[in-house]
RODO-2510 file (C-alpha; in nm, 4 decimals, decimal comma):
residues 586
     n   res          X          Y          Z
     1     m    11,2128     2,0246     6,2102
     2     s    11,5391     1,9771     6,4016
     3     n    11,8269     2,2174     6,3672
     4     i    12,1148     2,3767     6,5533
     5     a    12,1171     2,7051     6,7461
     6     r    12,3931     2,8916     6,9270
     7     f    12,4226     3,1581     7,1940
     8     g    12,4951     3,5175     7,0991
     9     v    12,7443     3,6630     7,3450
    10     d    12,7685     4,0154     7,4864
    11     p    13,0831     4,1388     7,6684
    12     k    12,8998     4,1008     8,0017
    13     l    12,9240     3,7219     7,9791
    14     a    13,1875     3,6641     8,2487
    15     a    13,0054     3,8740     8,5065
    16     i    12,6711     3,7089     8,4362
    17     l    12,7908     3,3507     8,4617
    18     g    12,9627     3,4435     8,7882
    19     e    12,6288     3,5384     8,9443
    20     s    12,4355     3,2918     9,1538
    21     y    12,1052     3,2591     9,3327
    22     s    12,1123     3,2220     9,7094
    23     s    11,8222     2,9727     9,7033
    24     s    11,6280     2,7551     9,4593
    25     e    11,3135     2,9522     9,5417
    26     k    11,4742     3,2782     9,4293
    27     a    11,5873     3,1136     9,1071
    28     l    11,2311     2,9995     9,0348
    29     r    11,1040     3,3519     9,0997
    30     e    11,3235     3,4657     8,8104
    31     l    11,1393     3,2243     8,5783
    32     i    10,8036     3,3493     8,7086
    33     d    10,9138     3,7073     8,6443
    34     n    10,9786     3,6028     8,2845
    35     a    10,6186     3,4792     8,2582
    36     w    10,4953     3,8149     8,3921
    37     d    10,7044     3,9980     8,1314
    38     a    10,5508     3,7740     7,8645
    39     d    10,1990     3,8973     7,9573
    40     a    10,0868     3,5629     8,1029
    41     s     9,7576     3,5623     8,2938
    42     v     9,8019     3,2159     8,4488
    43     v    10,1212     3,0525     8,5761
    44     d    10,1361     2,7058     8,7299
    45     v    10,4398     2,5947     8,9294
    46     i    10,4635     2,2237     9,0064
    47     l    10,7211     2,1265     9,2673
    48     p    10,8227     1,7635     9,3276
    49     e    10,8395     1,5813     9,6566
    50     p    11,1819     1,6184     9,8227
    51     m    11,4502     1,3771     9,7001
    52     s    11,2240     1,2417     9,4253
    53     s    11,3225     1,2156     9,0595
    54     d    11,0267     1,4233     8,9387
    55     p    11,1016     1,7516     8,7572
    56     i    11,0015     2,1072     8,8410
    57     i    10,7542     2,2544     8,5921
    58     i    10,6702     2,6202     8,5297
    59     q    10,3873     2,6586     8,2773
    60     d    10,2452     2,9922     8,1584
    61     n    10,0011     3,1158     7,8934
    62     g    10,2060     3,4182     7,7928
    63     t    10,2889     3,5315     7,4410
    64     g    10,5481     3,2595     7,3878
    65     m    10,8270     3,2874     7,1293
    66     t    10,8774     3,1937     6,7682
    67     e    11,1923     3,0176     6,6502
    68     a    11,3320     3,3506     6,5306
    69     e    11,2672     3,5108     6,8712
    70     v    11,4320     3,2186     7,0495
    71     r    11,7419     3,2624     6,8355
    72     t    11,7672     3,6425     6,8404
    73     i    11,6274     3,7249     7,1857
    74     y    11,6244     3,4228     7,4185
    75     l    11,9725     3,3045     7,3223
    76     r    12,1138     3,6542     7,3422
    77     i    12,3112     3,6573     7,6694
    78     a    12,2984     3,9824     7,8674
    79     n    12,0244     4,1062     7,6374
    80     d    11,8651     4,3857     7,8431
    81     r    11,4903     4,3839     7,7814
    82     l    11,4594     4,7389     7,9047
    83     s    11,6845     4,8609     7,6262
    84     r    11,4305     4,7283     7,3749
    85     s    11,1280     4,8834     7,5458
    86     k    11,1123     5,2627     7,5509
    87     d    10,8609     5,2780     7,8340
    88     a    10,9934     4,9666     8,0137
    89     r    10,6569     4,7912     7,9788
    90     s    10,5340     4,4752     7,8095
    91     q    10,3751     4,5198     7,4703
    92     g    10,0396     4,3541     7,5374
    93     k     9,9327     4,4398     7,8921
    94     h    10,1743     4,7291     7,9488
    95     r    10,3192     4,5709     8,2609
    96     l    10,6356     4,7067     8,4155
    97     i    10,9143     4,4769     8,2994
    98     k    11,0819     4,2799     8,5805
    99     g    11,3581     4,1032     8,3882
   100     r    11,6489     4,3469     8,3551
   101     k    11,9522     4,1449     8,2554
   102     g    11,8391     3,8805     8,0130
   103     i    11,9856     3,6084     8,2328
   104     g    11,6611     3,4495     8,3535
   105     k    11,7287     3,1682     8,1095
   106     f    11,9993     3,0430     8,3461
   107     a    11,7832     3,0612     8,6620
   108     g    11,6513     2,7068     8,6379
   109     l    12,0041     2,5697     8,6291
   110     a    12,0519     2,6854     8,9868
   111     a    11,8379     2,3894     9,0928
   112     a    11,8724     2,1397     8,8061
   113     q    12,1228     1,9995     8,5603
   114     t    11,8926     2,0173     8,2586
   115     m    11,6344     2,2748     8,1523
   116     l    11,3922     2,2069     7,8670
   117     v    11,2140     2,5112     7,7249
   118     e    10,9034     2,4553     7,5109
   119     t    10,7522     2,7792     7,3826
   120     t    10,4533     2,8158     7,1516
   121     a    10,3577     3,1157     6,9392
   122     r    10,1820     3,1759     6,6061
   123     g    10,1238     2,8144     6,5148
   124     h    10,4611     2,6654     6,6086
   125     t    10,6215     2,5147     6,9169
   126     t    10,9961     2,5613     6,9568
   127     k    11,1916     2,3325     7,1912
   128     i    11,5441     2,3889     7,3150
   129     e    11,7420     2,2132     7,5867
   130     l    12,0101     2,3684     7,8096
   131     r    12,2539     2,1501     8,0029
   132     k    12,4433     2,2962     8,2956
   133     s    12,7535     2,0858     8,2317
   134     f    12,7839     2,2198     7,8767
   135     l    12,7589     2,5801     7,9921
   136     l    13,0154     2,5347     8,2669
   137     d    13,2595     2,3683     8,0287
   138     a    13,2093     2,6436     7,7751
   139     h    13,2595     2,9134     8,0346
   140     g    13,5823     2,7567     8,1455
   141     n    13,7033     2,7548     7,7844
   142     a    13,5644     3,1061     7,7201
   143     d    13,3875     2,9619     7,4147
   144     l    13,0151     2,9613     7,4893
   145     e    12,9363     3,0633     7,1326
   146     s    13,0676     2,7326     7,0022
   147     i    12,8073     2,5161     7,1796
   148     d    12,5589     2,3501     6,9447
   149     l    12,2134     2,3585     7,1058
   150     p    11,9553     2,1211     6,9538
   151     i    11,6471     2,3198     6,8581
   152     t    11,3254     2,1580     6,7338
   153     v    11,0224     2,3263     6,5778
   154     i    10,6859     2,1515     6,5300
   155     d    10,3426     2,2706     6,4217
   156     a    10,0902     2,3730     6,6882
   157     d     9,7346     2,5027     6,7187
   158     t     9,7343     2,8733     6,6325
   159     a     9,5106     2,9413     6,9340
   160     i     9,7750     2,8100     7,1769
   161     h    10,0495     3,0302     7,3158
   162     g    10,2784     3,0237     7,6181
   163     t    10,5943     2,8672     7,7582
   164     r    10,6664     2,5543     7,9587
   165     v    10,9979     2,5204     8,1425
   166     t    11,0829     2,1755     8,2775
   167     l    11,3782     2,1268     8,5107
   168     f    11,5197     1,7734     8,5109
   169     d    11,7938     1,6075     8,7148
   170     l    11,7482     1,8202     9,0247
   171     d    12,0573     1,8788     9,2336
   172     q    12,0264     1,6260     9,5174
   173     s    12,2986     1,8004     9,7185
   174     k    12,0784     2,1077     9,7639
   175     a    11,7540     2,1518     9,9509
   176     f    11,4569     2,1015     9,7207
   177     p    11,2414     2,4106     9,6598
   178     n    11,0001     2,4482     9,9493
   179     p    10,6416     2,5385     9,8427
   180     d    10,5803     2,7461    10,1571
   181     i    10,9013     2,9458    10,1156
   182     l    10,8277     3,0028     9,7465
   183     r    10,4723     3,1185     9,8192
   184     r    10,5964     3,3554    10,0893
   185     l    10,8495     3,4952     9,8424
   186     l    10,5832     3,5586     9,5786
   187     v    10,2729     3,6618     9,7721
   188     r    10,3536     4,0309     9,8222
   189     e    10,4501     4,0795     9,4598
   190     y    10,1798     3,8836     9,2815
   191     a     9,8838     3,7985     9,5092
   192     r     9,7102     4,1317     9,4444
   193     e     9,7397     4,1236     9,0660
   194     s     9,3945     4,0838     8,9088
   195     d     9,5143     3,9584     8,5702
   196     f     9,7902     3,7288     8,6913
   197     q     9,6948     3,4105     8,8720
   198     l     9,9884     3,2230     9,0164
   199     r     9,9385     2,8719     9,1489
   200     v    10,1920     2,6593     9,3349
   201     n    10,1037     2,2893     9,3266
   202     g     9,7516     2,3890     9,2234
   203     e     9,6886     2,6341     9,5085
   204     p     9,6582     3,0085     9,4312
   205     l     9,8559     3,2533     9,6431
   206     a     9,6726     3,3754     9,9542
   207     v     9,7124     3,6309    10,2330
   208     s     9,8070     3,3512    10,4730
   209     d    10,1198     3,2810    10,2641
   210     l    10,2734     3,6013    10,3973
   211     g    10,3278     3,4335    10,7333
   212     g    10,2921     3,6072    11,0667
   213     d     9,9648     3,6025    11,2592
   214     v     9,6652     3,5504    11,0266
   215     k     9,2981     3,6194    11,0952
   216     s     8,9720     3,6594    10,9057
   217     i     8,6142     3,7714    10,9645
   218     t     8,2961     3,7324    10,7626
   219     f     7,9856     3,9459    10,8034
   220     d     7,6731     4,0384    10,6096
   221     h     7,5955     4,3946    10,5111
   222     p     7,2228     4,4700    10,4659
   223     e     7,2787     4,6393    10,1296
   224     i     7,5702     4,4598     9,9596
   225     g     7,5608     4,1151    10,1180
   226     q     7,8570     3,9094    10,2384
   227     v     8,1941     4,0679    10,3142
   228     v     8,5016     3,8517    10,3800
   229     v     8,8094     4,0132    10,5354
   230     k     9,1410     3,8266    10,5534
   231     w     9,4552     3,9811    10,6944
   232     a     9,7948     3,9030    10,8408
   233     i    10,0264     4,0893    11,0748
   234     a    10,3678     4,0381    10,9165
   235     e    10,6776     3,9843    11,1260
   236     r    10,8340     4,3032    10,9890
   237     p    10,6990     4,6295    10,8442
   238     l    10,6174     4,6124    10,4751
   239     p    10,6982     4,8854    10,2218
   240     r    10,4333     5,1565    10,2451
   241     a    10,2997     5,0808     9,8964
   242     e    10,2370     4,7155     9,9905
   243     a    10,0962     4,7521    10,3424
   244     g     9,7239     4,7736    10,4157
   245     l     9,4164     4,5987    10,2817
   246     v     9,2887     4,6014     9,9243
   247     y     8,9313     4,5634     9,8054
   248     r     8,8561     4,2760     9,5713
   249     v     8,5277     4,3138     9,3841
   250     g     8,4235     4,0399     9,1431
   251     g     8,7738     3,8964     9,1611
   252     k     8,9349     4,2256     9,0593
   253     v     9,1497     4,4389     9,2888
   254     v     9,0019     4,7894     9,3034
   255     g     9,1846     5,0960     9,4302
   256     r     9,4936     5,1281     9,6470
   257     p     9,5583     4,9626     9,9839
   258     t     9,3758     5,1207    10,2782
   259     f     9,4108     5,1070    10,6569
   260     c     9,0389     5,1769    10,7080
   261     g     9,1135     5,4592    10,9514
   262     l     9,3924     5,2931    11,1535
   263     e     9,6223     5,5802    11,0558
   264     a     9,4181     5,8029    11,2901
   265     e     9,4930     5,5819    11,5929
   266     d     9,7653     5,7666    11,7849
   267     d     9,8744     5,4597    11,9821
   268     i     9,9453     5,2552    11,6671
   269     p    10,2726     5,3861    11,5179
   270     e    10,3344     5,3722    11,1455
   271     k    10,5937     5,0934    11,1717
   272     v    10,3424     4,8707    11,3479
   273     r    10,0571     4,9682    11,1175
   274     n    10,2671     4,8896    10,8106
   275     r    10,2821     4,5255    10,9138
   276     l     9,9137     4,4872    10,8240
   277     y     9,8443     4,3130    10,4921
   278     g     9,5192     4,1718    10,3616
   279     e     9,2115     4,1740    10,1389
   280     i     8,8458     4,2747    10,1681
   281     e     8,6286     4,0650     9,9368
   282     a     8,3014     4,2464     9,8717
   283     d     8,1419     4,1542     9,5377
   284     g     7,8329     4,3547     9,6329
   285     l     8,0304     4,6770     9,5963
   286     d     8,0222     4,6429     9,2164
   287     k     7,7669     4,9263     9,1941
   288     h     7,9882     5,1486     9,4088
   289     v     8,2954     5,1255     9,1856
   290     t     8,4042     5,4130     8,9597
   291     a     8,3392     5,3802     8,5857
   292     d     8,6994     5,2809     8,5111
   293     w     8,7059     5,0331     8,8023
   294     g     9,0028     5,2229     8,9362
   295     d     8,8577     5,2943     9,2821
   296     i     8,5508     5,2760     9,5058
   297     v     8,3302     5,5847     9,5335
   298     e     8,4511     5,7671     9,8454
   299     n     8,1088     5,8702     9,9796
   300     s     7,9680     5,5160     9,9540
   301     l     7,7746     5,4373    10,2722
   302     p     7,8500     5,0606    10,2557
   303     l     8,2202     5,1496    10,2181
   304     r     8,1997     5,3554    10,5372
   305     d     8,0324     5,0673    10,7236
   306     i     8,2973     4,8200    10,6060
   307     h     8,5768     5,0529    10,7118
   308     q     8,4353     5,0768    11,0635
   309     a     8,3989     4,6995    11,0991
   310     v     8,7469     4,6289    10,9597
   311     k     8,9069     4,9000    11,1722
   312     a     8,7572     4,7561    11,4916
   313     s     8,8829     4,4029    11,4224
   314     t     9,2263     4,4842    11,2841
   315     s     9,3107     4,7489    11,5458
   316     e     9,2342     4,5020    11,8245
   317     h     9,4579     4,2444    11,6557
   318     v     9,7442     4,4902    11,6018
   319     r     9,7344     4,5979    11,9666
   320     e     9,7235     4,2355    12,0826
   321     i    10,0306     4,1480    11,8740
   322     c    10,2084     4,4573    12,0021
   323     r    10,1469     4,3623    12,3664
   324     v    10,2805     4,0116    12,3130
   325     e    10,5892     4,1389    12,1337
   326     v    10,6640     4,4006    12,3995
   327     n    10,6757     4,1239    12,6612
   328     a    10,8939     3,9094    12,4352
   329     a    11,1233     4,2060    12,3704
   330     k    11,1607     4,2645    12,7433
   331     a    11,2729     3,9080    12,7932
   332     r    11,5003     3,9087    12,4882
   333     l    11,6660     4,2422    12,5568
   334     g    11,6800     4,1619    12,9273
   335     r    11,9000     3,8628    12,8473
   336     v    12,1188     4,0689    12,6137
   337     y    12,1798     4,3471    12,8650
   338     k    12,1831     4,1390    13,1844
   339     a    12,5597     4,0847    13,1736
   340     r    12,6208     4,4534    13,1126
   341     i    12,3927     4,5634    13,3971
   342     e    12,5706     4,3249    13,6346
   343     t    12,9014     4,5053    13,5690
   344     l    12,7569     4,8244    13,7205
   345     p    12,8030     4,9077    14,0895
   346     e    12,5333     4,7309    14,2873
   347     h    12,3479     5,0501    14,3787
   348     r    12,3074     5,1327    14,0064
   349     r    12,1700     4,7990    13,8888
   350     q    11,8143     4,8492    14,0051
   351     y    11,7906     5,1851    13,8347
   352     a    11,9440     5,0383    13,5191
   353     a    11,6940     4,7497    13,5069
   354     e    11,3996     4,9857    13,5655
   355     a    11,5255     5,2308    13,3034
   356     v    11,5628     4,9561    13,0444
   357     e    11,2092     4,8345    13,1136
   358     r    11,0650     5,1869    13,0839
   359     v    11,2384     5,2417    12,7505
   360     i    11,1128     4,9109    12,6094
   361     q    10,7564     4,9747    12,7252
   362     k    10,7378     5,3292    12,5906
   363     y    10,9284     5,3091    12,2630
   364     f    10,8795     4,9529    12,1370
   365     p    10,5881     5,0507    11,9083
   366     e    10,8285     5,2803    11,7216
   367     g    11,0653     4,9962    11,6391
   368     e    11,3213     4,7789    11,8141
   369     d    11,6089     4,9752    11,6587
   370     k    11,5060     5,2853    11,8522
   371     v    11,4611     5,0796    12,1670
   372     r    11,8168     4,9455    12,1364
   373     l    11,9496     5,2947    12,0674
   374     l    11,7903     5,4334    12,3846
   375     v    11,8790     5,1345    12,6019
   376     n    12,2441     5,1527    12,4975
   377     l    12,2575     5,5238    12,5654
   378     v    12,0970     5,4811    12,9083
   379     l    12,3480     5,2112    13,0029
   380     d    12,6334     5,4215    12,8634
   381     a    12,5166     5,7049    13,0874
   382     l    12,4912     5,4831    13,3953
   383     e    12,8524     5,3761    13,3506
   384     r    12,9742     5,7368    13,3720
   385     d    13,1055     5,9182    13,6792
   386     e    12,8369     6,1892    13,6558
   387     y    12,6015     5,9531    13,8373
   388     f    12,8168     5,8727    14,1391
   389     t    12,7076     6,1656    14,3514
   390     v    12,3396     6,1243    14,2729
   391     c    12,3397     5,7491    14,3308
   392     e    12,5304     5,7847    14,6580
   393     r    12,2805     6,0428    14,7850
   394     i    11,9945     5,8090    14,7020
   395     a    12,1672     5,5160    14,8679
   396     s    12,2459     5,7141    15,1833
   397     a    11,8997     5,8717    15,2187
   398     s    11,6993     5,7220    15,5063
   399     g    11,3754     5,5428    15,4309
   400     s    11,1745     5,8277    15,5833
   401     d    11,3575     6,1035    15,3939
   402     v    11,1021     6,1113    15,1129
   403     a    11,1895     6,4663    15,0080
   404     t    11,5582     6,3843    14,9638
   405     i    11,4795     6,0690    14,7656
   406     a    11,2403     6,2589    14,5402
   407     e    11,4964     6,5341    14,4825
   408     c    11,7686     6,2819    14,4037
   409     l    11,5503     6,0933    14,1588
   410     s    11,4649     6,4184    13,9831
   411     e    11,8330     6,5085    13,9648
   412     f    11,9129     6,1579    13,8409
   413     g    11,6665     6,2026    13,5560
   414     l    11,8136     6,5400    13,4564
   415     v    12,1685     6,4036    13,4586
   416     d    12,0467     6,1042    13,2602
   417     l    11,8989     6,3257    12,9882
   418     a    12,2037     6,5529    12,9832
   419     v    12,4497     6,2663    12,9394
   420     m    12,2382     6,1024    12,6691
   421     g    12,2109     6,4335    12,4858
   422     k    12,5840     6,4993    12,5163
   423     q    12,6708     6,1590    12,3737
   424     a    12,4214     6,1948    12,0901
   425     r    12,5602     6,5363    11,9931
   426     s    12,9155     6,4025    12,0056
   427     r    12,8250     6,1138    11,7802
   428     m    12,6442     6,3485    11,5431
   429     s    12,9530     6,5685    11,5133
   430     i    13,1799     6,2839    11,3995
   431     l    12,9405     6,1474    11,1374
   432     g    13,0662     6,4138    10,9000
   433     e    13,4186     6,2765    10,9376
   434     f    13,3010     5,9250    10,8573
   435     e    13,1168     6,0666    10,5570
   436     r    13,4306     6,2335    10,4227
   437     l    13,6264     5,9112    10,4716
   438     a    13,3615     5,7111    10,2834
   439     q    13,3573     5,9575     9,9925
   440     h    13,7343     5,9731     9,9401
   441     d    13,8559     5,7636     9,6456
   442     a    14,1880     5,6881     9,8160
   443     t    14,0237     5,5243    10,1207
   444     l    14,1143     5,1565    10,1538
   445     e    13,9338     4,8659    10,3175
   446     a    14,1750     4,8761    10,6115
   447     d    14,1007     5,2477    10,6694
   448     i    13,7278     5,1857    10,6925
   449     h    13,7870     4,8803    10,9120
   450     k    13,9998     5,0783    11,1565
   451     a    13,7486     5,3632    11,1745
   452     l    13,4380     5,1512    11,2278
   453     e    13,5445     4,8537    11,4393
   454     h    13,5111     5,0550    11,7631
   455     n    13,2150     5,2603    11,6394
   456     l    12,9711     4,9881    11,5406
   457     w    12,6815     5,2019    11,6707
   458     i    12,6942     5,3646    11,3261
   459     l    12,5584     5,0410    11,1760
   460     g    12,2635     5,0512    11,4149
   461     p    12,1929     5,0430    11,7889
   462     q    12,1738     4,6616    11,7888
   463     y    12,5470     4,6534    11,7082
   464     s    12,6553     4,8789    11,9980
   465     v    12,7126     4,5834    12,2324
   466     i    12,9261     4,3898    11,9821
   467     s    13,3036     4,3851    12,0140
   468     s    13,5994     4,1802    11,8977
   469     n    13,8824     4,0223    12,0942
   470     q    14,2114     3,8430    12,0291
   471     t    14,0437     3,5044    11,9872
   472     l    13,8018     3,6331    11,7238
   473     a    14,0814     3,8190    11,5452
   474     k    14,2858     3,4984    11,5261
   475     i    13,9887     3,3119    11,3791
   476     i    13,9735     3,5615    11,0922
   477     e    14,3507     3,5661    11,0465
   478     g    14,3597     3,1870    11,0243
   479     y    14,0687     3,1828    10,7834
   480     l    14,2271     3,4318    10,5440
   481     v    14,5678     3,2635    10,5249
   482     k    14,4213     2,9159    10,4825
   483     p    14,5796     2,7520    10,1729
   484     g    14,3601     2,7689     9,8668
   485     h    14,1403     3,0430    10,0083
   486     k    14,0150     3,2756     9,7344
   487     g    14,0708     3,5815     9,9487
   488     h    14,4387     3,5020    10,0020
   489     g    14,6987     3,7626     9,9128
   490     k    14,6413     4,1128     9,7848
   491     k    14,2778     4,0440     9,6953
   492     r    14,1803     3,9047    10,0327
   493     p    13,8800     4,0707    10,1971
   494     d    13,9090     4,2893    10,5054
   495     l    13,6988     4,1111    10,7669
   496     f    13,5858     4,1921    11,1201
   497     l    13,4434     3,9290    11,3541
   498     g    13,2703     4,0425    11,6724
   499     q    13,0416     3,8937    11,9346
   500     s    12,7569     4,0329    12,1458
   501     v    12,7055     3,9562    12,5129
   502     d    12,4452     3,6925    12,4250
   503     g    12,6966     3,5016    12,2094
   504     r    12,5675     3,5981    11,8644
   505     k    12,8520     3,6664    11,6207
   506     l    12,8722     3,9375    11,3557
   507     l    13,0952     3,9138    11,0481
   508     i    13,1559     4,2343    10,8502
   509     e    13,3326     4,2532    10,5155
   510     f    13,4648     4,6030    10,4444
   511     k    13,5027     4,6939    10,0780
   512     r    13,6615     5,0106     9,9470
   513     p    13,4232     5,3070     9,9157
   514     s    13,5075     5,3066     9,5443
   515     e    13,3678     4,9530     9,5053
   516     t    13,0099     4,8460     9,4379
   517     v    12,8531     4,5573     9,6298
   518     g    12,7119     4,3344     9,3572
   519     r    12,5801     3,9856     9,3024
   520     e    12,9215     3,8339     9,3714
   521     a    12,8672     3,9373     9,7343
   522     e    12,5811     3,6856     9,7612
   523     a    12,8144     3,4020     9,6660
   524     q    13,0801     3,5327     9,9053
   525     v    12,8296     3,5447    10,1931
   526     k    12,7344     3,1841    10,1228
   527     r    13,1021     3,0814    10,1387
   528     y    13,1493     3,2609    10,4700
   529     r    12,8446     3,0865    10,6110
   530     d    12,9484     2,7442    10,4809
   531     e    13,3107     2,7726    10,5934
   532     l    13,2826     2,9601    10,9244
   533     s    12,9416     2,8816    11,0749
   534     p    12,9899     2,5054    11,1255
   535     s    13,2907     2,5679    11,3542
   536     h    13,1989     2,8991    11,5145
   537     g    12,8205     2,8980    11,5313
   538     p    12,5527     3,1038    11,3534
   539     m    12,6467     3,4582    11,2608
   540     d    12,4991     3,7682    11,1041
   541     i    12,6897     3,8871    10,7972
   542     v    12,7130     4,2453    10,6707
   543     v    12,8865     4,3472    10,3471
   544     l    12,9681     4,7191    10,3234
   545     g    13,0751     4,9083    10,0126
   546     g    13,0528     5,2405     9,8343
   547     r    12,7343     5,1467     9,6521
   548     v    12,4936     4,8524     9,6371
   549     e    12,3854     4,7208     9,2988
   550     g    12,0199     4,8052     9,2384
   551     s    11,9199     4,4472     9,1569
   552     l    12,0697     4,3141     9,4823
   553     r    11,7838     4,2786     9,7263
   554     a    11,8640     4,1413    10,0691
   555     d    11,6005     3,9213    10,2278
   556     p    11,4797     4,1133    10,5374
   557     n    11,4311     3,7840    10,7181
   558     a    11,7798     3,6527    10,6383
   559     d    12,1024     3,6899    10,8385
   560     a    12,2870     3,8781    10,5619
   561     q    12,2829     4,2476    10,4727
   562     f    12,4321     4,4451    10,1835
   563     r    12,4718     4,8146    10,2662
   564     s    12,6481     5,1235    10,1373
   565     y    12,8541     5,3444    10,3675
   566     m    12,6489     5,6535    10,2851
   567     a    12,3205     5,4732    10,3589
   568     v    12,4593     5,3528    10,6939
   569     i    12,5728     5,7044    10,7863
   570     a    12,2419     5,8578    10,6777
   571     n    12,0494     5,6085    10,8924
   572     a    12,2712     5,6804    11,1957
   573     r    12,2194     6,0552    11,1486
   574     t    11,8418     6,0105    11,1278
   575     q    11,8351     5,8113    11,4525
   576     l    12,0491     6,0644    11,6384
   577     e    11,8364     6,3542    11,5104
   578     w    11,5276     6,1742    11,6352
   579     l    11,6867     6,1159    11,9763
   580     l    11,7943     6,4796    12,0156
   581     k    11,4452     6,5937    11,9191
   582     e    11,2922     6,3600    12,1776
   583     l    11,5281     6,4865    12,4480
   584     a    11,4542     6,8492    12,3588
   585     v    11,0801     6,8172    12,4262
   586     r    11,1308     6,6746    12,7753
***
């Protein structure tokens, strides 16, 4: 049966259609989230070869929809699923709902011109086709409700259920979805789900999709048989709930992630440990699982043996990765700070280089942010007059005057700590002023810009060596007054462009503290990158505002960040408190 259907429109329409996805892979994830919400147990994603005419297909065996549900739920724009579910869970498998805006229906149109939805439930298959050109035309005329959407319903086997989304006429001007990028985007969220198998081009998600350095071991246990351990050391720390290794028994994930005792290793800091991600496949543990299959019996002797074997292998790997990265960090930070060290008086340079190396070696396991914080403070201290007397005494001491040299070095260290502590306390004292500025409703973009442009250390220690100049200021001024620019006039953004000593540029957009950074910021970041990067080189982009929309998740591996002023200030305060505590125990 063929008929006509139409969209139902909520007042949120304009905001929703203004949103965009920063990549095709992220758009496809939205469709996969819809399959999860529909209680699917199997989802197949078929991606075409680049620049081919083949479609993208996302097929799931979820609950599907009837014609009535397509009309009243699927075609209801801005229909918030959470408002219809009291406990925010799916009806069948009680999964936490991922779709929160009812706009997943538009996700496929980020990569294609046409999206065909075929959904089967209770003996009928309903087909409906969405065309991007129709939606854009309707949005421009503010008349989306008037579009006639062909809807077809045919009989189907009552045992069949699920949804198939086919994306035709892929946008040839955009990069085709990359299977590796998509798998990396999905692995942390879905690879450990026992009742949700996700396959990309026929291959299930695996630990190796996380990226980073991947290893595995296989060994036989005399009581439970073969044990296979697969793990990866991610490039960045994972959220605590995701890090560690999970047990998989008979294909089912049992219990919470574990570090198998690595948390007791004093020389492996938490940030390094939380980069570990993997699985322990041990089907022979089926007799050691609790009755509800919620965990493994804690006093199981085979469990203890496995923990010891896994701890030995993974700890060695973590330490190996750490050693390699410390050496790489030395080289990288050495290049960044070389120009700054060379501006010091000659007799200070050696001490500066040695101090930087000591800081990197000692504090790298606790995170590169802390390393940068300490290195910047050390170099700040070396540039101050308090060191002149000490350095001159060292320089003038004869080679045989060991006692004088030792005394001077000791004094140098005390002055060093005192200056670092003084600067940290000074910075701590002004954070309250920044906080008051960020909380005041009358504060404008220009006020925040003026306050922060010479205090970029607040954003993080890696920004301390970044500064602007007349050339960079003119670039921004020319960009903002360019004819046809959307930021022109009263609504133009307040931008800062700075550059570090190694040539990397940083672009900051300051919003009013009363404004929320939302999905429109993603589109704005893309415009900045498209319009500025080709002429002025790659740049990191930071968008600052009073709040950040909860659904806006920045990719930790990308060159864009979305941050609130209060979160930035809180992070700066935490780092300074840590530094003062470290200085106090010395």
